[in-house]
N, C-alpha and C positions, 0 to 999 in steps of 0.2 A: 271203429276206434277213436277214441276221443284226442284231440290234439293236446300235446303237452303244454302246460302253462309256462310261460316264458319267465326268465328271471326278473325280478322286479327291484327297485330301489329301496322299498320298504314293504317288510311283511309283517303283518299283525297275526299273531298266535296267542290268542287271550282266551283264558278260562277253558281250555280244551284238555291240555296235558294230563291234568288229574283225573281225567276220565278215562285214561287209556292204560290198558294192561301192559303194554310195551312202549312206555313214553318216549324213551331216547331213540328208538327206531323211527317213530313218526316225526321226532324232532329233527332227524337227519333228514328225512325226506322233505320236510318243510325248509329246513336250511339250505338245500339245493335249489330253492326258488330265490334266494337272495343273491343278487348281483355282487361281485367284489367291490367293496367300497359301500355297499348298500348297508341297510339296517334291518335288524330283527328286532321286533317288540314282542316280548314274551311276559306274560301275565298268568300267574298261576296260584292255586290255593297252597298255603304254606304249611308244610308238615309241623314245623315247631309251633305254629299258632294253635293248631289242632291239639298237640299234646298239652300245652300251657293252659288253654281255655278249658279243656275237659278236666283237668286236674283241678283247676279253680272251681268248677261246678260240684266236685265232689261227688257223693252218692253212688248211683249206679255207673256213672262215668269212669271213676277211678280204676276199676278193674281192667279196662280196656286201654287204658293210656300205655303207650309202647308196645301193644300188641294188635298190630293192623289187621290180622286175620280173625281177631275176636270181635272188633267194634263194628265192622261194616254191616249196615242195615238195622243196628240196634237202636238208634235215636229216632227222634220224632220229626227231624227235618232231612232234607235231601243233601247228604254229605258226599263229597266226591270220594270215590273209593281209593284213589291213589295219590293223596297229598304229596308234594314234592319238597325235597330239601334244597333250598336255595344253593347251598355249597355245592352240592352234586350237580346242579345244572350249570352253575358258574364254571366249575371245572370242566365240564363237557363243552361249553362254549369256547373256553380257552383253548382246550385241546383240538378244537375244530376251527381254529383261525378267527375267532371273534375277540375284540376288545370291548370290555364292558365301558360303556359311556356314562350310564347313570343306574343306580339301583334305588328303588323306593318302596318303602313299604306302605301298604293301603289298610286303612283303619287300624292304626297302631293303638289307639285308646278306645275308640267308640265300641268295638265289639267285645271288650272285656267288662264294659260297664254295666250294672244291673239296670233294670227297666226304670225302677224309681229314679236312680240317679241321672239317667238319660233325660227323663221327663223333667228333672229340676235344673238341668243344665242348658244354657244358652248355646244353640247349635252353631251359631256363627263363631262364638268364643271357642268351641270345641274344634271347629273345623280350622280355626287359626292355629290351635295347639297341635292338630295333626300335621298341618302344613309345616309348622316350625320344626317338629321332630321327625318327620317321615324319611329322612335321608340320614338321620344320625344313627349310625351302625347299631347301638344297642337297643334302640326302638324300631328302627326300620326291619330288622331281622325278625321282630315278633308281630309285624303287621299279619293281617289276617290272609291278605293276598300280598304277592310280591311282584313287582313290575320291574323288568330289566330292559334297557334299550342297549343293545350290543350291535357293534360295527363289524362288518365282515372285512378282514384285511384283503388288500388287492393281491 
């Protein structure tokens, strides 16, 4: 029998939850490894970005937007089967004794740009723009991924 993992000051749970059929149950198990006063770093594929990006693509993507059971496995890329809604995870964290310290959108502009626009854009300028707006709620909540740093109450 394996030894139980002790509680930690910081637990990273990055790019996993969107692959799980029962994400909140696993989040509960991961959360138990965070010490009171410690932090949980959660990074996940954003459901809202998935909907928005596929609506912008048009064509074959549009019929699948908003119907999670219809789109899985239809694309040309490896898309996580269970993108998460930030508001659901934030509510879960609050209900389970966490305070949100910071929430950041990852790739709030980059992933919506067409290939030719990206090729014509100075990457340093784009990254500066990303950094400038990644915590502004209207842009943050549309990031391809969402990062949340939450502190577990004592």
